[in-house]
C-alpha positions in Angstrom: -6.7 17.4 -7.1 -4.4 14.1 -6.8 -3.7 15.1 -10.0 -1.9 17.9 -9.4 0.0 16.5 -7.1 3.9 15.2 -8.7 5.0 12.4 -7.5 7.6 11.9 -4.6 10.7 14.6 -4.4 13.3 15.6 -1.6 11.4 18.4 -0.6 7.9 17.6 -0.9 8.7 13.9 0.8 5.5 13.1 3.2 7.6 11.7 5.9 4.9 10.2 8.4 7.7 8.9 11.3 11.5 9.2 11.4 14.5 8.1 13.8 18.1 6.4 13.8 16.1 2.9 12.9 13.9 3.8 10.5 11.8 6.1 8.0 8.1 5.8 7.1 6.3 7.6 4.0 2.8 8.6 2.9 3.6 7.6 -0.7 2.0 9.1 -3.7 0.0 7.5 -6.1 2.1 7.3 -9.0 5.6 6.6 -6.8 7.3 3.3 -7.5 8.9 1.8 -4.7 11.5 0.3 -5.8 13.7 0.8 -9.0 11.9 -1.5 -12.1 12.0 -1.6 -15.3 11.0 1.8 -16.5 13.8 3.3 -15.3 11.2 6.2 -13.0 13.2 7.4 -9.9 12.3 5.5 -7.0 10.7 6.3 -3.9 13.8 4.4 -2.3 16.3 6.9 -4.3 14.2 10.0 -3.2 13.7 9.1 0.9 18.2 8.1 0.3 18.3 11.7 -1.4 16.4 13.5 1.6 18.2 11.7 4.5 21.8 12.8 3.1 20.2 16.1 2.5 18.8 17.2 5.9 21.3 14.6 8.0 24.1 16.3 6.0 25.4 12.7 5.1 28.2 12.5 3.0 29.1 9.1 1.0 26.2 6.8 0.0 23.4 6.5 2.3 22.0 3.2 3.1 18.5 2.5 2.8 16.3 -1.3 3.0 13.4 -1.7 1.5 11.0 -3.7 3.9 7.7 -3.8 1.9 6.1 -2.5 -1.6 2.7 -1.1 -2.4 1.4 -1.2 -6.1 2.3 1.7 -8.2 -1.5 3.0 -8.9 -2.1 3.0 -4.4 -1.0 5.1 -1.9 -0.3 5.3 1.7 2.1 4.0 4.5 6.1 2.3 3.3 8.3 1.9 5.6 11.9 1.9 5.5 14.8 0.7 7.4 17.7 3.2 8.2 19.9 0.5 9.5 21.2 -3.1 8.4 19.7 -4.0 12.3 16.2 -2.5 11.5 16.1 -4.2 8.3 16.4 -7.3 9.4 14.2 -7.4 12.7 11.7 -5.6 10.2 11.9 -8.2 7.6 11.1 -10.6 10.8 8.3 -9.1 11.7 6.8 -8.7 8.2 7.0 -12.1 6.8 5.8 -13.4 10.3 2.6 -10.8 10.3 3.8 -9.8 13.2 2.2 -6.0 12.0 -1.0 -4.8 11.4 -1.9 -2.5 8.2 -5.4 -1.6 7.6 -5.9 0.0 4.1 -9.0 2.1 3.1 -10.3 0.9 -0.5 -13.3 3.1 -2.6 -15.1 0.7 -4.8 -18.6 1.5 -7.1 -20.9 -1.7 -5.7 -22.1 -2.5 -2.4 -20.3 -5.2 -0.7 -22.5 -8.3 -0.2 -22.1 -8.6 3.4 -21.6 -5.4 6.1 -18.8 -7.2 7.3 -17.2 -10.4 5.8 -13.9 -12.4 5.8 -12.9 -13.3 2.1 -10.2 -16.8 2.1 -9.4 -17.1 -1.4 -6.8 -18.9 -3.3 -4.6 -16.6 -5.9 -2.6 -17.7 -8.0 -0.5 -15.6 -10.3 0.2 -14.8 -14.2 3.8 -12.4 -14.4 3.1 -11.9 -17.9 -0.4 -9.9 -17.6 1.2 -9.0 -13.4 -2.1 -9.9 -12.5 -3.3 -12.4 -10.0 -6.5 -14.9 -10.2 -8.7 -15.8 -7.5 -9.5 -19.2 -6.9 -12.2 -19.9 -4.7 -10.1 -23.8 -4.1 -6.5 -23.9 -3.8 -4.6 -24.5 -8.3 -1.7 -25.9 -8.6 1.0 -22.5 -7.5 -1.6 -20.5 -6.0 -0.8 -19.0 -2.3 -3.7 -18.8 0.0 -5.2 -15.0 0.7 -7.2 -13.9 3.6 -9.0 -10.7 4.2 -11.0 -9.4 6.2 -13.5 -6.1 5.1 -16.0 -3.9 6.7 -17.9 -1.2 5.8 -17.3 1.8 6.5 -19.0 4.4 4.9 -21.5 4.8 1.8 -20.6 7.7 -0.8 -22.7 9.3 -3.2 -22.0 6.9 -6.4 -19.3 4.5 -3.6 -18.9 2.5 -1.2 -15.8 3.2 1.7 -13.8 -0.4 3.0 -11.4 -1.1 5.7 -9.4 -3.3 4.4 -7.2 -5.8 7.1 -4.7 -7.9 5.3 -4.1 -12.0 7.1 -1.2 -12.0 4.4 -0.2 -10.4 2.0 0.1 -11.6 -1.9 0.6 -10.2 -4.6 -2.5 -7.9 -6.0 -4.3 -9.6 -3.1 -7.2 -6.6 -2.2 -6.9 -6.0 -5.6 -8.5 -9.7 -6.6 -10.2 -10.7 -4.1 -12.4 -7.8 -4.1 -13.4 -7.7 -7.5 -13.7 -11.8 -6.8 -16.7 -9.9 -4.7 -17.8 -7.3 -7.7 -16.4 -4.1 -5.7 -13.9 -3.7 -7.6 -11.4 -0.6 -7.0 -12.5 2.9 -8.1 -10.1 3.5 -11.0 -8.6 -0.5 -11.4 -9.2 -0.8 -14.4 -6.8 -4.5 -14.8 -9.4 -5.9 -12.1 -12.5 -5.2 -13.7 -13.7 -0.6 -13.3 -14.6 0.3 -16.0 -12.3 4.0 -16.6 -9.2 4.8 -15.2 -9.0 7.7 -13.2 -7.3 10.6 -14.7 -3.8 10.7 -12.9 -3.8 6.8 -13.2 -4.0 5.6 -9.8 -6.4 3.6 -8.1 -8.6 4.5 -4.7 -7.0 2.0 -2.6 -4.6 3.7 0.3 -2.7 2.1 2.6 -4.3 4.4 6.2 -2.5 3.0 9.8 0.4 0.2 10.5 0.7 -1.2 13.7 3.9 -2.2 14.5 6.8 -2.6 17.5 9.9 -0.6 16.9 12.0 -3.2 15.4 14.9 -1.6 18.1 13.1 0.5 21.0 10.2 -2.6 20.9 7.4 -0.2 21.6 4.1 -0.1 19.4 4.2 2.8 17.2 1.0 3.1 15.5 1.1 5.3 11.8 -1.5 6.9 10.1 -1.4 7.7 6.5 -3.5 11.4 5.4 -5.9 10.9 2.0 -5.0 12.0 -1.2 -6.1 14.8 -1.9 -8.3 14.5 -4.1 -13.2 15.0 -4.4 -14.1 11.2 -3.9 -11.3 10.7 -0.5 -12.2 14.3 0.3 -15.7 12.7 1.0 -14.4 10.2 3.4 -13.2 12.2 6.3 
């Protein structure tokens, strides 16, 4: 069960891909990608410890944070191991030259089997929440995603989501706007939390061009180990 799965450490880190230029890990729910006001050890520091030990590196280890995942979500996180790779990866992500596929477990059936959702998201920093609007409002950002229904589970539905934009809490906010709140996501309207504080949103697949070697790589992150996710395999 997910509950017994600890936060990532240098000894249990789930490394999906690594070479001299980048390292890709499967984030556990509850891991925080970068340090924040909680003071909890971030995943970036865990990966530095892993690299320092594995490669017997003295002194400070360079590691660049390319993108983030919300704390309660799981899945693929990419870190750069050189400044050159960081600059190129940052450009790729900002110019949307990567393909990111997520899986989400939701309570209600979506209105359509597959659809494209377009909203204007306005972030409320005090609440750490984004509010979806059909029409543009001051301070909002356009958000686009594509979803399709993959599977009907006993009590839930499994959706695949492809992001066209990368906004704050985008998937969580947009799915809630069509009545498909993600399992465990109290902030966006689910009726109860998961026991471990996770939500059932997983960054499953990433396709990108290697920042140095230029070949395309496709990375897939195994699902967390719990009863509902296991029913999706």
